[in-house]
C-alpha positions as CSV (number, residue, x, y, z in Angstrom):
1,X,-39.4,-1.4,90.3
2,X,-39.6,2.6,90.8
3,X,-42.2,4.7,89.0
4,X,-39.7,6.1,86.5
5,X,-38.7,2.5,85.6
6,X,-42.3,1.4,85.4
7,X,-43.3,4.5,83.3
8,X,-40.2,3.5,81.0
9,X,-41.6,-0.2,80.7
10,X,-45.1,1.1,79.9
11,X,-44.0,3.6,77.3
12,X,-41.5,0.9,75.7
13,X,-44.2,-1.8,75.2
14,X,-46.8,0.8,74.0
15,X,-44.2,1.8,71.3
16,X,-43.6,-1.8,70.1
17,X,-47.7,-2.3,70.6
18,X,-48.6,0.9,68.2
19,X,-45.8,0.9,65.9
20,X,-45.7,-2.6,64.7
21,X,-49.2,-2.1,62.8
22,X,-48.0,1.1,61.4
23,X,-44.8,-0.7,60.3
24,X,-46.7,-3.5,58.7
25,X,-49.1,-1.3,56.9
26,X,-46.5,1.1,55.5
27,X,-45.0,-1.6,52.9
28,X,-46.5,-1.6,50.1
29,X,-46.8,-4.4,47.1
30,X,-44.5,-3.8,44.1
31,X,-46.4,-2.4,41.4
32,X,-47.1,-4.5,38.5
33,X,-44.8,-4.1,35.3
34,X,-47.3,-2.5,32.7
35,X,-47.0,-1.7,28.9
36,X,-46.3,2.1,29.9
37,X,-42.7,1.2,31.3
38,X,-41.7,0.4,27.7
39,X,-41.5,3.9,26.1
40,X,-38.7,4.6,28.6
41,X,-36.3,1.9,27.1
42,X,-34.3,2.9,24.3
43,X,-35.2,1.2,21.1
44,X,-32.7,-1.3,19.5
45,X,-30.7,0.5,16.7
46,X,-30.4,-1.5,13.4
47,X,-26.8,-1.0,12.4
48,X,-26.0,-1.3,8.8
49,X,-23.8,-4.3,7.3
50,X,-21.2,-1.8,6.6
51,X,-21.3,-0.4,10.3
52,X,-20.8,-3.8,11.4
53,X,-17.6,-4.6,9.1
54,X,-16.3,-1.4,10.2
55,X,-16.6,-2.2,13.8
56,X,-15.1,-5.4,13.5
57,X,-11.9,-4.3,12.0
58,X,-11.7,-1.7,14.4
59,X,-11.5,-4.8,17.2
60,X,-9.2,-6.5,15.3
61,X,-6.9,-3.6,15.4
62,X,-7.6,-3.0,19.1
63,X,-8.4,0.8,18.5
64,X,-10.6,2.5,21.3
65,X,-11.6,6.3,21.7
66,X,-11.1,8.8,19.0
67,X,-9.0,6.8,17.1
68,X,-11.5,4.1,16.9
69,X,-14.4,6.9,16.0
70,X,-12.2,8.3,13.3
71,X,-11.5,4.9,11.9
72,X,-15.1,3.7,11.8
73,X,-16.1,7.2,10.3
74,X,-13.6,6.9,7.5
75,X,-14.2,3.3,6.8
76,X,-18.3,3.9,6.5
77,X,-17.5,6.4,4.0
78,X,-15.1,4.6,2.0
79,X,-17.7,1.4,2.1
80,X,-20.8,3.5,1.2
81,X,-18.5,5.4,-1.6
82,X,-17.5,1.5,-3.3
83,X,-21.7,1.0,-2.9
84,X,-22.6,3.5,-5.0
């Protein structure tokens, strides 16, 4: 072996020897879930029976997008008018 190949082998061996503990120490255990993460989640919305019925009707008609939004708006207004 020449001096340059010995030097390259020594550098490679020292890299593996010294780099391995660094990699092993850098992996952190996953943080435990706490109650502080709960505010980030959106609370479940409570839908009125009128809203649910209008959604079912829109589904039955196969409405999507703007047409569905318009239909549901009119349907809910009509349902609320009947209720009063």
